Backbone bond lengths (Angstrom), bond angles and torsions (degrees), N, CA, C in turn:
res aa  C-N    CA-C-N  psi(-1)  N-CA   C-N-CA  omega(-1)  CA-C   N-CA-C  phi
1 M - - - 1.457 - - 1.541 110.76 -
2 N 1.338 114.50 -44.43 1.459 119.41 180.00 1.527 110.42 -64.09
3 A 1.345 115.39 -40.83 1.462 118.46 -179.85 1.522 111.49 -62.71
4 L 1.330 115.81 -39.42 1.463 120.00 178.44 1.517 110.86 -64.32
5 T 1.331 116.19 -42.52 1.459 120.99 -179.99 1.512 111.47 -61.44
6 K 1.324 116.74 -37.96 1.461 119.95 -178.89 1.508 113.80 -71.17
7 T 1.347 116.52 -30.50 1.456 118.00 -175.43 1.508 113.49 -88.87
8 E 1.341 118.11 -15.72 1.448 120.00 -177.17 1.534 113.48 -58.98
9 P 1.353 120.02 -46.08 1.471 119.43 179.67 1.527 111.70 -63.60
10 Q 1.350 117.47 -30.16 1.459 120.32 -177.99 1.528 111.64 -72.76
11 Q 1.354 117.29 -16.79 1.448 119.04 -177.61 1.539 111.36 -79.68
12 K 1.294 118.43 -13.81 1.442 121.64 179.46 1.528 110.80 -101.08
13 V 1.306 115.80 125.93 1.473 120.09 175.38 1.523 107.43 -79.69
14 M 1.307 117.96 115.50 1.442 122.06 -175.24 1.532 110.34 -67.33
15 L 1.295 115.82 134.68 1.459 122.31 -170.26 1.515 112.92 -60.48
16 L 1.325 117.16 -49.46 1.460 120.12 -176.89 1.528 110.95 -63.45
17 D 1.337 116.56 -43.12 1.468 120.83 178.09 1.532 110.07 -60.85
18 F 1.316 115.50 -44.26 1.490 120.04 -179.41 1.525 111.38 -60.38
19 M 1.350 116.44 -48.63 1.444 120.32 -177.02 1.528 112.04 -66.96
20 A 1.336 115.84 -41.42 1.477 119.73 179.60 1.517 110.51 -63.64
21 D 1.341 116.95 -44.06 1.452 120.30 -179.78 1.528 111.75 -64.22
22 K 1.330 116.43 -34.46 1.460 121.50 -179.92 1.542 111.00 -59.33
23 Y 1.337 116.30 -35.16 1.468 119.72 -176.82 1.532 112.30 -107.37
24 G 1.349 116.08 13.68 1.445 120.92 172.57 1.521 114.68 70.96
25 L 1.327 116.88 31.74 1.471 121.73 -179.23 1.520 110.40 -123.06
26 K 1.326 115.24 159.48 1.458 119.92 170.66 1.532 109.23 -74.06
27 P 1.341 117.64 151.51 1.463 119.75 -174.18 1.527 114.58 -54.23
28 Q 1.338 117.65 -46.02 1.454 119.00 -177.89 1.521 111.23 -70.18
29 E 1.332 115.91 -37.14 1.472 120.46 177.80 1.524 110.07 -63.16
30 F 1.333 116.29 -42.61 1.454 119.85 178.51 1.510 111.54 -65.05
31 A 1.341 117.30 -44.34 1.470 121.54 -179.99 1.527 111.13 -60.23
32 D 1.336 116.22 -46.16 1.466 119.57 -179.39 1.517 112.53 -62.77
33 T 1.333 116.07 -39.84 1.463 120.56 -179.13 1.523 110.71 -67.06
34 V 1.322 117.39 -45.02 1.454 120.34 -178.09 1.526 110.33 -67.58
35 R 1.293 117.72 -39.85 1.476 119.81 178.86 1.525 111.25 -60.91
36 K 1.342 116.62 -39.95 1.471 119.90 -177.26 1.524 111.95 -75.53
37 T 1.312 118.11 -36.99 1.473 120.73 -172.67 1.525 114.19 -92.71
38 C 1.322 117.34 -15.99 1.472 119.48 -172.42 1.548 112.29 -114.69
39 G 1.331 117.68 16.36 1.451 119.81 175.39 1.520 114.43 76.72
40 L 1.334 117.02 32.83 1.453 120.89 -175.98 1.533 113.61 -124.62
41 P 1.338 120.00 31.93 1.465 118.76 -175.34 1.509 114.71 -64.67
42 T 1.319 117.65 -29.58 1.472 120.33 -177.55 1.524 111.80 -112.70
43 A 1.330 117.85 9.98 1.472 119.89 -179.16 1.521 109.92 -67.00
44 S 1.322 116.10 143.29 1.459 120.16 176.30 1.515 110.42 -70.63
45 N 1.335 116.00 167.05 1.452 119.39 179.16 1.535 111.64 -60.35
46 E 1.321 115.70 -37.13 1.470 120.40 178.85 1.529 110.95 -65.44
47 E 1.342 116.63 -43.70 1.456 120.50 178.79 1.528 111.29 -65.75
48 F 1.323 116.32 -39.49 1.465 120.70 178.57 1.528 110.24 -65.47
49 A 1.340 116.13 -40.03 1.454 119.21 177.96 1.517 111.42 -63.43
50 A 1.349 116.16 -41.56 1.463 120.21 178.89 1.534 110.56 -62.52
51 F 1.321 116.36 -41.00 1.458 121.07 178.47 1.528 111.56 -61.52
52 L 1.340 116.21 -46.02 1.478 119.56 178.71 1.520 111.12 -64.55
53 M 1.341 115.53 -35.66 1.465 119.13 179.33 1.507 112.01 -61.91
54 V 1.342 116.73 -40.67 1.460 120.74 177.94 1.524 110.17 -67.05
55 A 1.345 115.72 -43.55 1.478 119.78 179.81 1.534 110.20 -60.67
56 R 1.326 115.87 -40.73 1.478 118.55 179.96 1.522 110.77 -70.18
57 E 1.318 116.52 -43.53 1.460 119.78 -176.38 1.539 111.69 -58.64
58 Y 1.345 115.72 -39.59 1.461 119.74 -178.04 1.525 113.49 -101.12
59 D 1.325 116.79 5.80 1.474 121.77 178.02 1.523 110.78 54.52
60 L 1.349 115.24 49.21 1.453 122.28 177.19 1.523 110.56 -102.22
61 N 1.316 117.24 140.62 1.456 121.87 -174.30 1.542 110.56 -93.63
62 P 1.339 118.26 106.13 1.469 118.72 179.76 1.521 111.91 -71.00
63 M 1.328 118.24 -21.14 1.455 120.54 178.39 1.521 111.06 -67.27
64 L 1.325 117.60 -28.66 1.463 122.45 177.10 1.525 110.36 -98.52
65 R 1.305 117.62 8.11 1.463 123.16 -178.78 1.537 112.06 57.34
66 E 1.334 116.38 34.65 1.442 118.97 167.77 1.524 109.07 -66.88
67 I 1.311 116.00 -25.95 1.457 122.86 174.52 1.523 108.60 -137.38
68 Y 1.310 116.96 136.35 1.465 122.06 176.80 1.532 106.46 -147.21
69 A 1.323 118.92 -165.38 1.457 119.76 -173.03 1.513 111.00 -146.97
70 F 1.325 115.08 151.62 1.451 123.42 169.23 1.528 108.40 -108.71
71 P 1.338 118.70 137.27 1.462 119.38 171.63 1.520 109.82 -71.11
72 K 1.298 115.64 141.15 1.466 120.28 -177.63 1.524 110.01 -101.78
73 Q 1.312 115.81 139.09 1.459 120.88 176.70 1.518 109.50 -60.02
74 G 1.325 115.77 131.13 1.451 120.54 -178.04 1.518 113.63 88.88
75 G 1.358 116.42 1.37 1.463 120.51 177.58 1.518 111.59 108.19
76 G 1.330 115.18 154.61 1.452 120.50 -179.41 1.503 112.67 96.83
77 I 1.314 116.58 176.55 1.465 122.58 178.92 1.522 109.41 -135.02
78 V 1.320 114.84 160.60 1.468 121.73 175.62 1.519 107.54 -120.11
79 P 1.353 119.17 117.12 1.472 120.11 179.91 1.531 111.38 -72.98
80 I 1.331 116.09 126.68 1.459 123.44 -177.88 1.527 109.47 -113.30
81 V 1.306 116.44 133.15 1.461 120.90 175.25 1.523 108.56 -110.06
82 S 1.331 116.24 126.30 1.459 121.02 179.10 1.525 110.18 -70.48
83 I 1.314 116.65 166.63 1.474 119.16 -179.65 1.515 109.93 -62.29
84 D 1.353 117.74 -35.86 1.472 119.91 175.92 1.524 110.87 -61.38
85 G 1.348 115.36 -37.44 1.453 118.99 177.27 1.513 113.10 -65.78
86 W 1.346 116.39 -42.79 1.458 120.65 177.26 1.523 111.54 -61.51
87 V 1.325 117.18 -44.70 1.464 120.36 179.16 1.515 110.17 -62.67
88 N 1.319 117.98 -39.74 1.451 121.83 176.96 1.525 110.97 -63.47
89 L 1.336 117.19 -42.09 1.455 121.11 178.24 1.519 111.09 -57.98
90 V 1.330 115.60 -47.70 1.464 120.18 -177.31 1.506 111.63 -67.52
91 N 1.335 117.28 -51.65 1.467 120.73 -173.88 1.527 112.62 -68.77
92 S 1.320 117.60 -25.32 1.471 119.46 179.36 1.508 113.65 -88.37
93 H 1.339 117.28 -8.31 1.467 120.10 179.20 1.540 108.55 -69.04
94 P 1.320 117.44 130.40 1.473 119.44 -176.76 1.506 115.06 -62.22
95 A 1.338 117.50 -21.91 1.468 119.70 -179.02 1.519 112.31 -92.09
96 C 1.317 117.75 -5.62 1.475 120.11 -175.38 1.524 111.12 -67.09
97 D 1.339 115.18 130.66 1.463 121.10 178.18 1.524 110.73 -123.28
98 G 1.347 116.84 27.03 1.455 121.53 176.24 1.521 112.48 97.82
99 F 1.343 114.62 170.39 1.467 120.76 177.35 1.514 108.34 -151.36
100 E 1.345 115.47 157.73 1.451 121.48 -179.33 1.511 109.53 -147.87
101 F 1.354 115.82 164.48 1.461 121.51 -172.91 1.521 111.46 -124.49
102 D 1.336 114.95 148.03 1.462 123.42 167.34 1.520 107.22 -118.56
103 V 1.326 116.85 134.64 1.463 121.62 -178.35 1.532 108.78 -115.01
104 E 1.342 115.09 132.23 1.471 120.81 -179.66 1.531 109.25 -113.65
105 H 1.335 115.63 130.97 1.465 122.20 176.27 1.537 109.24 -123.51
106 E 1.309 115.35 152.93 1.462 122.76 165.83 1.524 106.34 -116.96
107 G 1.350 116.07 104.79 1.430 118.31 -170.24 1.525 109.04 67.79
108 K 1.315 116.54 -121.76 1.460 121.82 177.27 1.530 112.10 -101.47
109 E 1.321 116.91 0.43 1.473 120.53 -174.43 1.531 110.17 -92.44
110 L 1.330 115.27 132.95 1.458 121.34 175.71 1.527 110.15 -69.84
111 V 1.306 117.12 128.97 1.468 122.33 178.33 1.533 111.38 -105.29
112 S 1.313 116.86 -53.13 1.470 119.76 -175.50 1.520 110.62 -158.85
113 I 1.306 115.33 162.89 1.463 121.87 170.73 1.528 108.19 -133.25
114 T 1.324 115.06 133.18 1.456 121.49 -179.44 1.512 109.33 -111.14
115 C 1.337 115.00 134.42 1.475 120.68 178.14 1.537 108.44 -109.16
116 H 1.312 116.18 131.72 1.459 123.37 173.51 1.539 107.05 -105.54
117 M 1.312 117.32 111.89 1.460 121.95 -177.31 1.523 108.60 -106.14
118 Y 1.333 115.75 120.58 1.469 121.36 -174.48 1.531 111.04 -102.35
119 R 1.348 114.62 139.34 1.455 122.01 172.94 1.527 108.74 -117.61
120 K 1.326 115.41 144.87 1.459 119.85 -179.78 1.514 112.69 -67.31
121 D 1.329 116.73 -24.43 1.462 120.07 -174.99 1.537 112.95 -100.02
122 R 1.326 117.97 12.40 1.457 120.97 179.16 1.530 110.35 -132.00
123 A 1.323 114.53 145.23 1.466 120.00 -177.64 1.523 111.99 -76.84
124 R 1.330 116.42 -30.34 1.456 120.35 -176.96 1.527 110.93 -117.74
125 P 1.314 116.93 147.58 1.467 119.57 179.92 1.531 111.55 -78.70
126 V 1.305 115.68 159.84 1.469 121.48 166.74 1.518 106.95 -82.70
127 V 1.340 116.41 126.88 1.456 121.32 -176.11 1.522 109.58 -117.95
128 V 1.320 117.07 123.28 1.468 122.24 -178.96 1.516 108.68 -131.13
129 T 1.346 115.40 132.40 1.452 121.71 177.45 1.539 109.47 -113.10
130 E 1.318 116.21 129.86 1.470 122.29 174.82 1.523 108.77 -114.44
131 Y 1.335 115.79 136.41 1.461 121.38 -175.55 1.522 110.58 -103.64
132 Y 1.318 115.04 135.12 1.459 120.52 -175.06 1.531 111.93 -59.74
133 D 1.322 117.98 -43.72 1.469 120.91 -179.10 1.524 112.40 -60.89
134 E 1.330 117.76 -27.88 1.450 121.90 -178.58 1.548 112.81 -86.30
135 C 1.318 115.76 -23.52 1.462 119.92 -173.58 1.528 115.29 -105.48
136 K 1.320 117.60 -23.81 1.463 120.88 -170.14 1.522 111.23 -61.33
137 R 1.330 115.09 146.41 1.463 122.56 176.32 1.523 108.60 -134.10
138 D 1.301 114.50 156.20 1.469 120.27 -179.06 1.529 108.13 -87.95
139 T 1.325 116.57 65.47 1.461 121.93 178.14 1.515 109.47 -131.54
140 Q 1.337 115.65 164.37 1.449 120.61 -176.13 1.529 112.92 -59.25
141 P 1.348 119.60 -45.16 1.475 118.79 -178.63 1.540 113.14 -59.08
142 W 1.355 116.95 -30.18 1.455 119.41 -177.08 1.523 113.45 -76.22
143 K 1.332 117.76 -0.83 1.450 119.56 171.22 1.532 110.24 -68.64
144 M 1.327 116.94 -23.67 1.460 122.82 170.23 1.520 108.27 -97.04
145 K 1.317 115.50 71.86 1.464 121.06 -167.02 1.513 113.16 -66.14
146 H 1.306 119.29 -36.59 1.458 119.98 179.87 1.541 110.33 -64.62
147 R 1.309 115.36 -43.56 1.461 119.22 -179.61 1.521 111.37 -63.66
148 M 1.325 117.11 -45.11 1.457 120.81 -177.57 1.529 110.71 -66.79
149 L 1.336 117.70 -39.51 1.461 119.20 -178.96 1.523 110.46 -70.73
150 R 1.322 119.12 -32.30 1.466 121.28 172.65 1.521 110.70 -60.60
151 H 1.340 115.23 -43.15 1.462 118.70 177.43 1.505 110.83 -59.17
152 K 1.333 117.54 -46.11 1.462 121.23 -178.50 1.529 110.84 -59.58
153 A 1.333 116.79 -46.90 1.461 120.16 -178.70 1.516 110.75 -64.43
154 M 1.335 118.22 -41.96 1.450 120.34 -179.54 1.509 112.62 -64.69
155 I 1.347 116.11 -42.65 1.465 120.10 -179.03 1.516 111.75 -63.56
156 Q 1.338 116.50 -45.16 1.459 119.11 -178.46 1.532 110.63 -66.98
157 A 1.330 117.39 -39.89 1.453 120.00 177.53 1.534 111.26 -63.17
158 A 1.336 116.04 -37.75 1.464 120.50 178.67 1.515 111.16 -63.10
159 R 1.331 116.20 -40.00 1.484 119.64 177.97 1.517 111.27 -60.50
160 Y 1.318 116.00 -47.18 1.452 119.55 -179.66 1.523 111.71 -66.84
161 A 1.321 117.65 -40.31 1.469 120.53 -175.36 1.518 113.54 -74.95
162 F 1.350 116.94 -37.10 1.454 118.72 -172.12 1.526 114.52 -120.76
163 G 1.327 118.06 -0.12 1.447 120.76 173.19 1.516 115.23 74.82
164 F 1.331 118.33 26.04 1.470 120.38 177.76 1.515 108.86 -66.41
165 S 1.342 116.39 132.33 1.471 119.77 -177.47 1.521 110.37 -143.66
166 G 1.335 116.06 159.96 1.447 120.69 177.22 1.510 115.46 78.02
167 I 1.344 117.07 6.60 1.469 122.09 179.40 1.519 108.15 -130.98
168 Y 1.349 114.93 155.69 1.460 120.13 -173.36 1.521 110.55 -138.25
169 D 1.344 115.62 158.40 1.463 116.99 168.89 1.519 108.66 -83.83
170 E 1.331 116.61 178.44 1.459 120.40 -171.80 1.525 112.35 -65.64
171 D 1.328 117.61 -39.99 1.458 120.73 178.85 1.529 111.29 -62.09
172 E 1.331 115.74 -47.95 1.461 120.29 179.31 1.516 111.85 -62.65
173 G 1.339 115.82 -43.32 1.449 120.79 -179.14 1.511 112.88 -62.72
174 A 1.343 115.80 -39.64 1.461 120.16 -179.93 1.532 111.03 -63.87
175 K 1.330 115.68 -40.31 1.470 119.32 178.43 1.519 111.44 -64.51
176 I 1.339 116.20 -45.49 1.470 120.42 -179.90 1.514 111.03 -65.45
177 A 1.330 116.77 -41.19 1.473 120.56 -179.20 1.520 111.69 -62.81
178 D 1.330 117.26 -32.37 1.462 121.39 -177.60 1.523 112.32 -86.11
179 M 1.317 118.35 -5.28 1.456 120.71 -178.57 1.519 111.70 -64.85
180 R 1.287 116.53 137.98 1.441 121.59 173.05 1.520 109.11 -120.13
181 D 1.302 115.48 147.36 1.477 119.61 177.09 1.519 108.66 -79.94
182 V 1.322 115.74 103.91 1.468 120.13 -178.74 1.524 111.45 -104.60
183 T 1.322 116.32 14.04 1.444 119.59 179.36 1.531 110.50 -67.78
184 P 1.326 120.92 123.49 1.456 122.39 179.16 1.520 109.93 -68.73
185 P 1.348 116.91 153.41 1.453 119.57 177.99 1.524 109.73 -61.37
186 P 1.339 116.66 146.20 1.460 119.87 -177.95 1.527 111.72 -65.23
187 R 1.308 116.31 141.63 1.447 121.84 177.88 1.523 109.39 -85.60
188 P 1.332 117.56 152.69 1.456 119.15 175.15 1.534 110.77 -60.41
189 T 1.308 114.95 139.30 1.464 120.09 179.75 1.528 109.89 -77.14
190 V 1.313 115.89 125.97 1.465 120.97 178.29 1.522 107.77 -107.62
191 M 1.327 115.75 118.69 1.441 120.27 -179.93 1.538 109.39 -77.32
192 R 1.316 116.84 136.03 1.458 120.67 176.86 1.515 108.48 -141.14
193 P 1.305 117.90 153.50 1.456 120.14 177.71 1.505 109.95 -68.52
194 P 1.342 117.59 152.75 1.461 120.15 178.95 1.511 112.12 -65.06
195 S 1.335 115.95 141.98 1.458 120.64 177.26 1.519 109.63 -79.69
196 P 1.319 117.37 161.93 1.466 118.86 177.68 1.519 113.14 -55.86
197 S 1.362 116.51 -37.30 1.477 118.37 178.95 1.517 111.17 -65.05
198 D 1.368 117.36 -35.16 1.450 119.75 177.59 1.523 111.32 -64.09
199 L 1.355 113.94 -41.74 1.463 118.27 179.75 1.514 111.14 -64.40
200 M 1.336 116.58 -39.27 1.456 120.85 179.38 1.520 110.30 -65.33
201 A 1.350 117.13 -40.49 1.460 121.16 179.82 1.531 110.05 -64.47
202 E 1.363 115.18 -40.04 1.470 118.88 178.55 1.523 110.78 -64.50
203 A 1.333 115.86 -37.99 1.460 119.41 179.24 1.511 110.58 -65.52
204 E 1.345 117.38 -38.30 1.463 120.72 179.77 1.536 110.79 -66.25
205 I 1.337 116.37 -35.89 1.444 119.43 177.38 1.514 110.97 -63.68
206 I 1.335 116.29 -42.29 1.464 121.32 -179.72 1.528 109.62 -62.74
207 E 1.353 115.58 -40.92 1.461 120.03 -177.97 1.516 111.29 -65.63
208 H 1.351 117.36 -29.60 1.464 121.02 -178.64 1.514 112.22 -92.96
209 T 1.321 116.84 17.35 1.466 120.45 179.98 1.528 109.42 -90.38
210 E 1.336 115.27 133.09 1.443 120.81 177.79 1.521 108.96 -102.71
211 I 1.335 117.46 156.12 1.440 123.00 177.47 1.538 108.13 -110.42
212 V 1.316 115.90 125.95 1.449 120.32 175.49 1.520 108.78 -80.24
213 E 1.333 117.22 117.36 1.433 120.60 -171.57 1.524 113.05 -63.74
214 E 1.351 115.90 -37.08 1.467 118.63 -175.81 1.527 111.70 -66.67
215 T 1.344 118.21 -36.30 1.462 120.79 -174.66 1.511 113.32 -109.89
216 G 1.325 117.27 -21.01 1.456 120.06 -176.36 1.498 113.30 77.27
217 E 1.361 118.01 11.07 1.451 122.05 -178.75 1.513 110.83 -87.10
218 A 1.336 116.61 145.80 1.456 120.42 177.38 1.522 108.89 -84.84
219 V 1.323 115.25 134.25 1.463 120.57 -178.58 1.525 108.75 -130.33
220 D 1.327 117.17 129.43 1.464 119.80 178.50 1.510 109.94 -62.81
221 A 1.326 117.23 131.14 1.458 121.17 -179.52 1.491 110.90 -71.46
222 I 1.351 117.29 -35.87 1.455 121.17 -177.52 1.520 107.64 -128.86
223 I 1.302 117.02 126.95 1.470 122.21 177.55 1.506 107.13 -113.20
224 E 1.333 117.20 119.49 1.439 121.35 -179.43 1.523 109.88 -98.52
225 G 1.353 117.11 145.88 1.457 122.06 178.34 1.537 109.40 80.85
226 D 1.365 114.89 179.76 1.464 118.21 -175.95 1.515 111.42 -80.24
227 G 1.336 118.46 -21.45 1.457 121.22 174.53 1.524 113.42 68.38
228 I 1.318 119.12 20.76 1.456 121.83 -176.16 1.528 109.57 -94.06
229 D 1.316 116.84 125.81 1.445 122.68 172.66 1.550 107.08 -90.50
230 Y 1.335 116.65 96.27 1.455 119.90 -172.89 1.524 112.03 -65.44
231 G 1.325 116.37 -33.76 1.456 118.51 177.50 1.523 111.51 -61.07
232 E 1.318 115.51 -42.94 1.466 120.15 178.56 1.538 110.92 -68.14
233 V 1.326 116.07 -39.96 1.479 120.28 179.67 1.523 110.11 -59.01
234 F 1.332 116.62 -50.41 1.480 119.00 -178.15 1.530 112.14 -68.16
235 E 1.328 116.39 -33.85 1.473 119.83 176.94 1.533 110.28 -63.97
236 N 1.329 115.78 -44.17 1.466 119.51 178.93 1.528 111.89 -67.90
237 L 1.344 115.81 -38.92 1.462 119.77 177.76 1.521 110.80 -63.23
238 Q 1.329 117.47 -43.64 1.466 121.35 178.39 1.515 110.65 -61.97
239 R 1.324 116.69 -44.17 1.458 121.03 -179.51 1.527 111.33 -62.41
240 A 1.334 115.92 -43.14 1.449 119.33 -179.21 1.550 110.59 -67.92
241 M 1.343 116.46 -39.30 1.468 119.28 178.17 1.531 111.05 -63.61
242 N 1.320 117.24 -37.06 1.459 120.61 -179.51 1.523 111.63 -64.11
243 E 1.335 116.21 -26.18 1.452 119.59 179.93 1.532 112.43 -87.18
244 A 1.339 117.31 -11.23 1.470 121.36 177.83 1.534 108.74 -72.59
245 T 1.330 116.82 136.66 1.465 120.39 -175.04 1.523 113.26 -111.54
246 D 1.337 118.02 -6.98 1.473 120.33 177.73 1.519 108.27 -152.88
247 A 1.350 114.91 173.14 1.458 119.69 -175.46 1.535 111.31 -62.69
248 E 1.322 116.06 -34.94 1.483 119.00 -179.57 1.511 111.30 -64.03
249 S 1.343 117.31 -43.11 1.453 119.37 -179.47 1.507 111.31 -71.39
250 V 1.355 117.96 -29.89 1.476 120.01 173.63 1.522 110.36 -62.01
251 E 1.331 117.08 -43.78 1.472 120.41 178.86 1.517 110.88 -64.77
252 Q 1.338 117.12 -33.54 1.454 119.52 179.68 1.540 111.25 -67.81
253 V 1.351 114.70 -40.71 1.469 119.07 175.13 1.517 110.52 -60.49
254 W 1.324 115.53 -44.88 1.500 120.70 179.49 1.518 110.58 -57.66
255 A 1.339 116.00 -43.76 1.481 119.75 -179.54 1.527 110.80 -69.96
256 D 1.340 117.42 -38.12 1.480 120.48 -179.47 1.517 111.20 -61.15
257 F 1.331 116.23 -39.07 1.453 120.38 -179.44 1.541 112.43 -81.05
258 D 1.335 116.80 -11.06 1.472 122.05 178.47 1.525 110.72 53.43
259 V 1.330 115.47 48.76 1.462 120.77 -175.81 1.515 112.46 -59.82
260 E 1.332 116.42 -37.68 1.471 120.52 -177.96 1.535 110.74 -55.86
261 A 1.334 116.72 -46.41 1.460 120.02 -177.61 1.530 111.64 -77.08
262 M 1.340 115.60 -39.52 1.473 119.77 -174.76 1.518 111.70 -61.43
263 F 1.345 117.41 -40.78 1.466 121.13 -174.58 1.522 111.91 -113.07
264 Q 1.329 116.44 29.30 1.462 121.19 -176.99 1.535 111.13 -57.33
265 D 1.321 117.62 -38.75 1.475 121.50 -177.14 1.513 111.83 -112.10
266 D 1.323 117.91 22.39 1.462 121.73 -177.66 1.503 108.54 -132.14
267 A 1.330 117.25 87.24 1.466 121.95 -172.29 1.523 112.04 -62.47
268 E 1.336 117.71 -39.54 1.475 120.49 -177.24 1.519 111.26 -66.84
269 S 1.335 116.94 -44.87 1.449 120.48 179.42 1.534 110.57 -65.44
270 R 1.330 116.18 -39.57 1.456 121.06 178.70 1.526 110.73 -62.60
271 E 1.335 115.63 -41.13 1.471 119.71 179.72 1.516 110.68 -63.50
272 L 1.340 117.61 -41.27 1.463 120.99 178.31 1.518 110.57 -63.68
273 A 1.328 116.86 -41.66 1.468 119.84 177.98 1.537 110.95 -63.39
274 D 1.344 116.09 -40.40 1.464 119.66 176.99 1.516 111.81 -61.07
275 K 1.325 117.13 -39.50 1.469 120.89 179.06 1.526 110.85 -63.52
276 I 1.331 116.97 -41.39 1.456 120.83 178.70 1.522 110.01 -60.73
277 K 1.326 115.86 -43.75 1.463 119.90 179.64 1.513 112.39 -65.77
278 I 1.341 117.33 -48.48 1.439 121.54 -177.82 1.534 111.80 -64.14
279 N 1.322 116.41 -39.15 1.476 120.30 177.50 1.514 111.28 -59.82
280 R 1.347 115.59 -41.38 1.457 118.71 -179.48 1.536 110.83 -68.75
281 L 1.318 116.82 -41.47 1.451 120.53 177.72 1.534 110.98 -61.79
282 T 1.325 116.56 -37.61 1.458 121.41 177.64 1.529 111.40 -65.20
283 Q 1.342 116.31 -39.28 1.451 119.80 178.33 1.530 111.72 -66.07
284 I 1.335 115.74 -35.61 1.461 120.06 -179.40 1.533 110.18 -70.77
285 H 1.347 116.19 -38.44 1.481 120.87 -179.01 1.521 107.74 -119.87
286 P 1.341 118.91 84.15 1.460 121.68 -176.67 1.501 112.81 -66.92
287 L 1.338 116.07 154.11 1.467 122.04 178.78 1.533 108.65 -87.37
288 N 1.303 117.58 133.78 1.448 122.27 -175.87 1.508 111.43 -100.86
289 G 1.304 116.87 136.50 1.442 121.25 170.26 1.506 115.63 76.56
290 M 1.339 118.97 14.96 1.455 121.12 -178.96 1.527 109.38 -114.91
């Protein structure tokens, strides 16, 4: 029993040691350099560990600022991948079979750019169109609008084609970093009897209920809204992540829950899901000496 206890810590390759050795530096020297150059001077040890975990997972070089971070209002960091980092991610993926762009203009005005992302193991490409009016920002880089919109289309196509998650481009990261929680505190729940209109609505729901002959179960004929219980979704995601024992099984849980599609238009929920994933990856690969 004692022998087993002594060998358990040796079975884990400590994250900081691994990353420092990869770039030929001592652990503290590597940590100091990354903190200074990647926007992490005041990040906590846990935040720094999460950042390194993302860099390791996607094989991004923080020394070349392929990945860096923005501090988030209220605490925390947002991992940012530079365009060089995104191109490296795509071109180094073993399934990548190239990508190409189509540009649409109306007169002389840029309308959209479409990226066709090819995989060696699929017959059809992933096709994503990004529209200039939806993406443009009043910043210096966007004065080169064709270049920036190509980046947007390529990044989004890469996400769909290869499942990259938990990382953002600079525009996305800036928006998330500036987010503030403006949700008002919950009010006490006041119980009241149902109104006549509520009773009528309930009656209409019952009238529109169908019976499945094979099972005898009642099924609503019409379901309005998305019907997603987000509390239950995150609880189930957290439970599944806790059962994952390595990075591969974490990615499998992520794919099983289809987080990319579920929170495609919900930045706050997506961010929470990313935190659950990164926290689990950090637990699996602890940071040494910090």
